[in-house]
Backbone as CSV, one residue per row, in Angstrom:
resi,resn,N_x,N_y,N_z,CA_x,CA_y,CA_z,C_x,C_y,C_z
1,MET,-9.352,28.835,-63.792,-9.825,29.461,-62.565,-10.782,28.524,-61.805
2,LYS,-11.689,27.916,-62.562,-12.612,26.975,-61.939,-11.865,25.800,-61.312
3,GLN,-10.809,25.342,-62.013,-10.020,24.230,-61.466,-9.341,24.637,-60.168
4,LEU,-8.845,25.887,-60.096,-8.189,26.366,-58.884,-9.189,26.443,-57.726
5,LEU,-10.385,26.973,-58.018,-11.402,27.051,-56.978,-11.802,25.663,-56.486
6,LEU,-11.900,24.716,-57.428,-12.245,23.345,-57.052,-11.176,22.753,-56.158
7,LEU,-9.895,22.998,-56.508,-8.784,22.478,-55.711,-8.803,23.064,-54.307
8,LEU,-9.050,24.378,-54.193,-9.109,25.019,-52.878,-10.265,24.469,-52.045
9,SER,-11.369,24.169,-52.703,-12.513,23.610,-51.986,-12.189,22.239,-51.411
10,VAL,-11.479,21.430,-52.210,-11.093,20.081,-51.754,-10.149,20.178,-50.570
11,VAL,-9.146,21.089,-50.656,-8.189,21.252,-49.560,-8.900,21.697,-48.288
12,ALA,-9.818,22.656,-48.436,-10.566,23.142,-47.277,-11.378,22.026,-46.642
13,ALA,-11.983,21.174,-47.453,-12.781,20.059,-46.937,-11.912,19.078,-46.170
14,LEU,-10.696,18.811,-46.709,-9.773,17.898,-46.031,-9.327,18.464,-44.692
15,LEU,-9.013,19.756,-44.667,-8.594,20.379,-43.415,-9.711,20.331,-42.380
16,THR,-10.925,20.587,-42.821,-12.066,20.535,-41.906,-12.260,19.132,-41.359
17,SER,-12.073,18.136,-42.239,-12.215,16.742,-41.823,-11.170,16.381,-40.795
18,CYS,-9.913,16.793,-41.041,-8.835,16.491,-40.103,-9.090,17.156,-38.761
19,SER,-9.531,18.414,-38.795,-9.827,19.124,-37.557,-10.940,18.444,-36.788
20,GLY,-11.933,17.955,-37.496,-13.034,17.258,-36.851,-12.575,15.977,-36.202
21,ASP,-11.654,15.253,-36.870,-11.142,14.013,-36.302,-10.410,14.280,-35.003
22,GLN,-9.626,15.368,-34.957,-8.885,15.682,-33.748,-9.837,16.018,-32.602
23,GLU,-10.867,16.769,-32.885,-11.803,17.132,-31.838,-12.579,15.924,-31.331
24,ALA,-12.737,14.908,-32.183,-13.524,13.744,-31.795,-12.736,12.754,-30.951
25,THR,-11.404,12.961,-30.801,-10.596,12.045,-30.011,-11.056,12.084,-28.558
26,PRO,-11.509,10.961,-28.003,-12.048,10.977,-26.640,-10.953,11.201,-25.605
27,ALA,-11.299,11.891,-24.532,-10.367,12.114,-23.432,-10.193,10.819,-22.646
28,ASN,-9.050,10.728,-21.933,-8.795,9.558,-21.102,-9.664,9.632,-19.858
29,THR,-10.594,8.705,-19.723,-11.501,8.712,-18.579,-11.273,7.518,-17.665
30,THR,-10.103,6.884,-17.766,-9.780,5.755,-16.898,-9.498,6.273,-15.493
31,SER,-10.234,5.776,-14.515,-10.051,6.256,-13.147,-10.124,5.090,-12.165
32,LEU,-9.673,5.361,-10.948,-9.659,4.365,-9.875,-10.334,4.988,-8.658
33,GLU,-11.352,4.315,-8.143,-12.090,4.798,-6.975,-11.917,3.807,-5.833
34,LEU,-11.318,4.251,-4.747,-11.094,3.419,-3.564,-12.105,3.794,-2.490
35,THR,-12.807,2.803,-1.966,-13.740,3.029,-0.866,-13.131,2.458,0.409
36,LEU,-12.935,3.301,1.421,-12.272,2.897,2.651,-13.272,2.294,3.630
37,LYS,-12.904,1.125,4.180,-13.771,0.451,5.139,-12.974,0.035,6.369
38,ASP,-13.673,-0.022,7.513,-13.002,-0.438,8.737,-13.055,-1.952,8.889
39,GLU,-12.609,-2.441,10.055,-12.528,-3.890,10.268,-13.893,-4.572,10.245
40,ASP,-14.944,-3.815,10.499,-16.297,-4.385,10.502,-17.025,-4.206,9.177
41,GLY,-16.329,-3.670,8.174,-16.938,-3.494,6.868,-17.719,-2.203,6.701
42,ASN,-17.628,-1.310,7.687,-18.332,-0.025,7.601,-17.476,0.989,6.849
43,ILE,-18.100,1.822,6.034,-17.375,2.853,5.298,-16.858,3.904,6.274
44,ILE,-15.586,4.259,6.137,-14.971,5.255,7.013,-15.236,6.639,6.433
45,THR,-15.926,7.470,7.181,-16.359,8.770,6.651,-15.818,9.935,7.488
46,ASN,-14.651,9.763,8.122,-14.143,10.819,8.989,-13.274,11.847,8.259
47,ASN,-13.152,11.707,6.940,-12.400,12.667,6.114,-10.909,12.727,6.451
48,LEU,-10.378,11.703,7.114,-8.961,11.692,7.471,-8.128,10.814,6.536
49,GLY,-8.783,10.081,5.660,-8.060,9.139,4.802,-7.388,9.809,3.617
50,PHE,-6.227,9.290,3.248,-5.563,9.728,2.025,-4.781,8.554,1.448
51,ALA,-4.509,8.621,0.140,-3.836,7.520,-0.552,-2.768,8.052,-1.482
52,THR,-1.712,7.264,-1.648,-0.679,7.533,-2.646,-0.638,6.352,-3.607
53,LEU,-0.309,6.623,-4.868,-0.404,5.637,-5.936,0.971,5.360,-6.511
54,TYR,1.194,4.086,-6.904,2.469,3.637,-7.469,2.184,2.716,-8.660
55,SER,3.175,2.593,-9.561,2.979,1.749,-10.741,3.609,0.372,-10.601
56,THR,4.447,0.146,-9.587,5.054,-1.168,-9.383,5.006,-1.523,-7.904
57,VAL,5.082,-2.824,-7.614,5.057,-3.260,-6.218,6.345,-2.867,-5.506
58,ASP,7.463,-2.791,-6.222,8.715,-2.346,-5.593,8.613,-0.885,-5.162
59,ASP,8.033,-0.049,-6.029,7.844,1.356,-5.655,6.929,1.454,-4.438
60,TRP,5.899,0.610,-4.395,4.999,0.588,-3.235,5.771,0.183,-1.977
61,SER,6.596,-0.852,-2.088,7.315,-1.374,-0.924,8.257,-0.333,-0.331
62,TYR,8.942,0.404,-1.221,9.940,1.374,-0.752,9.412,2.810,-0.729
63,ASP,8.126,2.987,-1.005,7.509,4.318,-1.002,8.319,5.306,-1.841
64,ARG,8.480,4.968,-3.124,9.247,5.819,-4.029,8.476,5.961,-5.343
65,ASN,8.874,6.980,-6.138,8.255,7.210,-7.460,6.727,7.278,-7.369
66,ARG,6.246,8.079,-6.462,4.798,8.252,-6.349,4.222,8.862,-7.628
67,ILE,3.012,8.464,-7.956,2.326,9.008,-9.126,1.508,10.220,-8.668
68,GLY,1.963,11.395,-9.020,1.244,12.602,-8.634,1.264,12.833,-7.137
69,GLU,0.306,13.640,-6.688,0.174,13.974,-5.282,-0.803,13.019,-4.596
70,PRO,-0.706,12.886,-3.257,-1.696,12.071,-2.546,-3.114,12.595,-2.784
71,ALA,-4.068,11.680,-2.815,-5.480,12.038,-2.976,-6.194,11.792,-1.649
72,PHE,-7.163,12.647,-1.341,-7.827,12.594,-0.041,-9.259,12.092,-0.172
73,ALA,-9.728,11.453,0.900,-11.070,10.882,0.902,-12.125,11.975,1.025
74,ASP,-13.275,11.729,0.392,-14.394,12.652,0.528,-15.269,12.216,1.707
75,ALA,-16.393,12.883,1.863,-17.275,12.596,3.000,-17.903,11.211,2.921
76,ASN,-17.824,10.565,1.759,-18.364,9.215,1.588,-17.282,8.144,1.678
77,GLY,-16.103,8.527,2.133,-15.018,7.555,2.288,-14.421,7.091,0.984
78,LYS,-14.524,7.896,-0.064,-14.013,7.506,-1.375,-12.815,8.379,-1.769
79,ILE,-11.826,7.723,-2.373,-10.643,8.403,-2.899,-10.562,8.086,-4.385
80,THR,-10.435,9.112,-5.228,-10.479,8.904,-6.675,-9.222,9.438,-7.337
81,PHE,-8.641,8.592,-8.206,-7.522,8.978,-9.066,-8.024,8.962,-10.507
82,THR,-7.749,10.010,-11.273,-8.231,10.115,-12.649,-7.065,10.190,-13.632
83,GLY,-7.400,10.036,-14.928,-6.392,10.138,-15.972,-5.355,9.043,-15.931
84,LEU,-5.760,7.829,-15.573,-4.832,6.711,-15.431,-4.741,5.897,-16.716
85,SER,-3.795,4.972,-16.732,-3.631,4.047,-17.864,-4.278,2.707,-17.540
86,ALA,-4.474,1.903,-18.564,-5.060,0.573,-18.377,-3.964,-0.390,-17.930
87,GLN,-3.562,-0.280,-16.681,-2.504,-1.113,-16.114,-2.802,-1.344,-14.644
88,LYS,-1.959,-2.135,-13.990,-2.114,-2.347,-12.558,-1.478,-1.189,-11.802
89,TYR,-2.085,-0.817,-10.692,-1.538,0.197,-9.799,-1.520,-0.362,-8.375
90,TYR,-0.717,0.260,-7.547,-0.584,-0.131,-6.146,-0.799,1.113,-5.292
91,TRP,-1.419,0.954,-4.134,-1.744,2.115,-3.330,-1.451,1.886,-1.851
92,ARG,-1.036,2.981,-1.220,-0.910,3.044,0.234,-2.028,3.955,0.736
93,VAL,-2.790,3.457,1.698,-3.884,4.241,2.257,-3.680,4.353,3.764
94,GLU,-3.827,5.555,4.277,-3.736,5.777,5.722,-4.932,6.592,6.176
95,ASN,-5.384,6.267,7.387,-6.494,6.986,7.997,-6.257,6.946,9.507
96,GLY,-5.680,8.007,10.042,-5.299,7.966,11.451,-4.255,6.887,11.667
97,CYS,-4.507,5.978,12.602,-3.568,4.881,12.849,-3.953,3.620,12.074
98,ARG,-4.924,3.724,11.175,-5.283,2.591,10.320,-4.546,2.689,8.983
99,ASN,-4.307,1.524,8.361,-3.751,1.515,7.010,-4.129,0.222,6.310
100,ASN,-3.711,0.102,5.039,-4.068,-1.070,4.214,-2.882,-1.979,3.970
101,TYR,-1.803,-1.836,4.715,-0.557,-2.530,4.386,-0.691,-4.046,4.391
102,THR,-1.636,-4.574,5.138,-1.809,-6.033,5.195,-3.125,-6.475,4.564
103,THR,-3.774,-5.577,3.811,-5.062,-5.963,3.205,-5.006,-5.798,1.687
104,SER,-5.677,-4.785,1.154,-5.785,-4.603,-0.299,-4.821,-3.524,-0.772
105,ILE,-3.861,-3.909,-1.647,-2.890,-2.924,-2.136,-2.898,-2.791,-3.659
106,THR,-3.638,-3.641,-4.369,-3.663,-3.575,-5.831,-4.904,-4.289,-6.361
107,THR,-5.083,-4.251,-7.685,-6.167,-4.980,-8.337,-5.622,-6.281,-8.910
108,PRO,-6.453,-7.329,-9.003,-5.963,-8.594,-9.565,-5.626,-8.486,-11.054
109,LEU,-6.279,-7.550,-11.756,-6.070,-7.361,-13.191,-5.800,-5.890,-13.472
110,PRO,-5.234,-5.562,-14.650,-5.066,-4.150,-15.014,-6.410,-3.420,-15.013
111,LEU,-6.361,-2.115,-14.813,-7.584,-1.325,-14.843,-8.245,-1.416,-16.212
112,GLU,-9.559,-1.383,-16.223,-10.305,-1.339,-17.481,-10.298,0.092,-18.008
113,ALA,-9.969,0.240,-19.279,-9.812,1.575,-19.862,-11.145,2.316,-19.948
114,ASN,-11.069,3.637,-19.800,-12.194,4.552,-20.012,-13.423,4.210,-19.177
115,THR,-13.167,3.824,-17.936,-14.254,3.585,-16.999,-13.737,3.827,-15.596
116,THR,-14.637,3.862,-14.625,-14.248,4.013,-13.228,-14.106,2.635,-12.605
117,ASN,-12.908,2.282,-12.203,-12.624,0.992,-11.587,-12.766,1.147,-10.068
118,ARG,-13.732,0.449,-9.486,-14.059,0.618,-8.069,-13.497,-0.530,-7.235
119,VAL,-12.841,-0.187,-6.136,-12.222,-1.185,-5.257,-12.534,-0.822,-3.809
120,GLU,-12.923,-1.820,-3.013,-13.097,-1.621,-1.577,-11.779,-1.937,-0.874
121,VAL,-11.338,-1.038,-0.003,-10.042,-1.187,0.664,-10.261,-1.251,2.177
122,PRO,-10.160,-2.451,2.764,-10.282,-2.554,4.227,-9.025,-1.983,4.898
123,LEU,-9.238,-1.205,5.930,-8.133,-0.673,6.721,-8.134,-1.339,8.094
124,THR,-6.955,-1.652,8.600,-6.849,-2.281,9.915,-6.048,-1.384,10.851
125,THR,-6.356,-1.494,12.142,-5.568,-0.787,13.132,-4.188,-1.415,13.206
126,ASN,-3.221,-0.685,13.698,-1.870,-1.222,13.817,-1.170,-0.611,15.012
127,PHE,-0.115,-1.285,15.451,0.667,-0.800,16.573,2.142,-1.020,16.277
128,THR,2.996,-0.470,17.117,4.447,-0.634,16.982,4.923,-1.651,18.008
129,LEU,5.718,-2.615,17.542,6.275,-3.638,18.432,7.746,-3.331,18.691
130,ARG,8.097,-3.201,19.960,9.490,-2.961,20.365,10.073,-4.277,20.856
131,LEU,11.023,-4.802,20.109,11.672,-6.068,20.455,12.975,-5.791,21.205
132,LYS,13.127,-6.401,22.357,14.337,-6.196,23.162,14.903,-7.538,23.607
133,LYS,16.156,-7.769,23.260,16.819,-9.006,23.675,17.199,-8.906,25.163
134,ARG,16.910,-9.961,25.931,17.230,-9.963,27.347,18.750,-10.014,27.558
135,ALA,19.201,-9.365,28.641,20.635,-9.258,28.916,21.302,-10.624,29.054
136,ALA,20.566,-11.605,29.584,21.150,-12.938,29.784,21.478,-13.623,28.464
137,TYR,20.930,-13.145,27.358,21.147,-13.773,26.047,21.810,-12.806,25.057
138,GLU,22.515,-11.793,25.573,23.077,-10.776,24.687,24.070,-11.342,23.682
139,THR,24.799,-12.395,24.043,25.790,-12.942,23.108,25.167,-13.864,22.066
140,ALA,23.944,-14.285,22.285,23.293,-15.236,21.371,22.804,-14.525,20.114
141,THR,22.646,-15.307,19.047,22.069,-14.802,17.801,20.710,-15.466,17.574
142,PHE,19.816,-14.746,16.914,18.452,-15.233,16.737,17.944,-14.907,15.334
143,MET,16.938,-15.678,14.931,16.089,-15.332,13.797,14.699,-15.056,14.356
144,VAL,14.113,-13.939,13.935,12.785,-13.575,14.406,11.834,-13.550,13.207
145,TYR,10.777,-14.362,13.275,9.792,-14.460,12.197,8.560,-13.646,12.598
146,VAL,8.173,-12.716,11.741,7.073,-11.809,12.036,5.861,-12.210,11.196
147,ASN,4.818,-12.713,11.858,3.583,-13.109,11.175,3.846,-14.058,10.007
148,ASN,4.784,-14.965,10.210,5.113,-16.001,9.220,5.525,-15.438,7.865
149,SER,5.997,-14.204,7.850,6.393,-13.620,6.567,7.794,-13.029,6.650
150,SER,7.909,-11.808,7.129,9.233,-11.183,7.184,10.096,-11.829,8.261
151,VAL,11.412,-11.751,8.057,12.373,-12.386,8.958,13.430,-11.362,9.352
152,LEU,13.737,-11.316,10.636,14.784,-10.445,11.145,15.953,-11.293,11.628
153,THR,17.160,-10.898,11.288,18.362,-11.548,11.782,18.918,-10.717,12.939
154,ILE,18.981,-11.311,14.114,19.428,-10.604,15.311,20.873,-11.012,15.609
155,PRO,21.824,-10.083,15.524,23.229,-10.430,15.746,23.563,-10.557,17.230
156,SER,24.777,-11.007,17.501,25.268,-11.078,18.870,25.422,-9.673,19.428
157,GLY,25.153,-9.525,20.732,25.251,-8.229,21.365,23.887,-7.690,21.743
158,PRO,23.834,-6.573,22.475,22.547,-5.970,22.843,21.766,-5.598,21.584
159,ASP,20.465,-5.769,21.624,19.659,-5.462,20.434,18.270,-5.009,20.852
160,VAL,17.894,-3.812,20.393,16.545,-3.286,20.574,16.119,-2.713,19.231
161,ARG,14.956,-3.091,18.747,14.473,-2.577,17.469,12.960,-2.461,17.492
162,GLU,12.435,-1.617,16.625,11.001,-1.392,16.539,10.471,-1.857,15.194
163,ILE,9.348,-2.540,15.222,8.671,-2.992,14.015,7.364,-2.218,13.912
164,LEU,7.219,-1.465,12.830,6.049,-0.611,12.652,4.903,-1.361,11.978
165,ASN,3.722,-0.822,12.093,2.532,-1.302,11.374,2.222,-2.772,11.635
166,MET,2.296,-3.159,12.887,1.907,-4.521,13.255,0.383,-4.613,13.315
167,PRO,-0.227,-5.579,12.617,-1.683,-5.728,12.681,-2.098,-6.390,13.986
168,PRO,-3.372,-6.296,14.345,-3.843,-6.960,15.572,-3.602,-8.459,15.535
169,HIS,-3.426,-9.034,16.702,-3.271,-10.484,16.876,-2.057,-11.010,16.114
170,SER,-0.963,-10.266,16.178,0.252,-10.677,15.478,0.955,-11.818,16.205
171,THR,1.820,-12.491,15.444,2.592,-13.611,15.977,4.077,-13.374,15.727
172,ILE,4.891,-13.623,16.771,6.342,-13.523,16.676,6.945,-14.865,17.088
173,ARG,7.836,-15.382,16.243,8.561,-16.610,16.581,10.046,-16.281,16.678
174,VAL,10.659,-16.657,17.795,12.074,-16.382,18.049,12.834,-17.707,18.075
175,VAL,13.821,-17.849,17.181,14.608,-19.081,17.077,16.080,-18.740,17.277
176,GLN,16.695,-19.376,18.268,18.118,-19.151,18.511,18.945,-19.851,17.440
177,THR,19.948,-19.131,16.917,20.762,-19.684,15.833,22.238,-19.826,16.186
178,GLY,22.684,-19.305,17.325,24.095,-19.411,17.665,24.391,-18.998,19.088
179,VAL,25.613,-19.381,19.559,26.114,-19.106,20.914,25.158,-19.722,21.945
180,PHE,25.166,-21.044,21.975,24.245,-21.767,22.850,24.894,-21.994,24.215
181,THR,24.120,-21.770,25.269,24.542,-22.107,26.631,23.617,-23.155,27.240
182,GLY,22.718,-23.664,26.436,21.763,-24.673,26.857,21.007,-25.151,25.643
183,PRO,19.860,-25.767,25.818,19.064,-26.205,24.667,18.713,-25.022,23.776
184,PRO,18.663,-25.218,22.451,18.285,-24.128,21.546,16.889,-23.586,21.882
185,ILE,16.744,-22.301,21.785,15.479,-21.643,22.108,14.636,-21.493,20.846
186,ASP,13.385,-21.897,20.942,12.420,-21.728,19.855,11.073,-21.449,20.506
187,VAL,10.707,-20.189,20.566,9.504,-19.793,21.286,8.627,-18.913,20.399
188,THR,7.314,-19.082,20.526,6.351,-18.313,19.740,5.459,-17.489,20.666
189,TYR,5.284,-16.223,20.309,4.403,-15.314,21.053,3.203,-15.014,20.146
190,SER,2.032,-15.427,20.578,0.835,-15.308,19.741,-0.105,-14.227,20.267
191,ASN,-0.994,-13.778,19.371,-2.037,-12.811,19.714,-1.484,-11.541,20.348
192,LEU,-0.364,-11.063,19.821,0.177,-9.800,20.305,-0.710,-8.661,19.822
193,ASP,-1.037,-7.758,20.731,-1.957,-6.678,20.369,-1.696,-5.479,21.267
194,GLU,-2.099,-4.317,20.778,-1.984,-3.071,21.531,-2.970,-2.086,20.931
195,ASP,-3.302,-1.057,21.684,-4.216,-0.044,21.174,-3.665,0.579,19.900
196,CYS,-4.576,1.027,19.046,-4.189,1.580,17.752,-3.196,2.728,17.921
197,GLY,-2.057,2.608,17.229,-1.040,3.647,17.248,-0.101,3.599,18.441
198,GLN,-0.293,2.645,19.360,0.538,2.571,20.558,1.702,1.594,20.359
199,MET,2.585,1.507,21.380,3.762,0.638,21.309,3.662,-0.467,22.351
200,LEU,4.018,-1.686,21.909,4.083,-2.842,22.796,5.529,-3.312,22.869
201,THR,6.060,-3.492,24.086,7.437,-3.965,24.257,7.441,-5.449,24.581
202,LEU,8.240,-6.193,23.832,8.385,-7.635,24.063,9.854,-7.932,24.318
203,GLU,10.154,-8.427,25.526,11.516,-8.850,25.850,11.598,-10.360,25.622
204,TYR,12.635,-10.768,24.917,12.769,-12.191,24.581,14.190,-12.658,24.866
205,PRO,14.366,-14.000,24.986,13.311,-14.999,25.250,12.958,-14.985,26.729
206,ASN,11.797,-15.559,27.038,11.430,-15.660,28.451,10.919,-17.057,28.748
């Protein structure tokens, strides 16, 4: 009988120990705090900002596989995501006609586990650029370089297209690639700008 009681005591102690270990497991406290700033470095406190989070740059580029719901800025211009993993994340932030598409979209290193990872995110104003090929050059083909990064292939025929989220002081380079009626055209339009959220029409070439 004493041996049975001793055995039950040992089992009870083990169960209590296991239960204690489970309760002691720390919760995931890895979080990401984004502070929104304008072009002059001032914190944006208009409560209009919100952000969406992604785990890969491809998901960010195509706005797919969002992680959870968008998070909104508080009165101090901060947006916080909680319960994250120790990895890199990518974010889209919008505040009225401002966004972060050409500034800060990720961290240089994976997030540090079980702490608040703080990042300042500058937002810039943007406008829409409407590109229209002139009628005199409708049969010509062109390559259009946008801010020395993205490239548009313009086929023969009438062509009108809109480019969204153009940052201030943008540059467009238009290079003729086919159907020549004179010297090849290679023209650059610099310092293109428009009021935040508005549209600028550029007819090319001129």
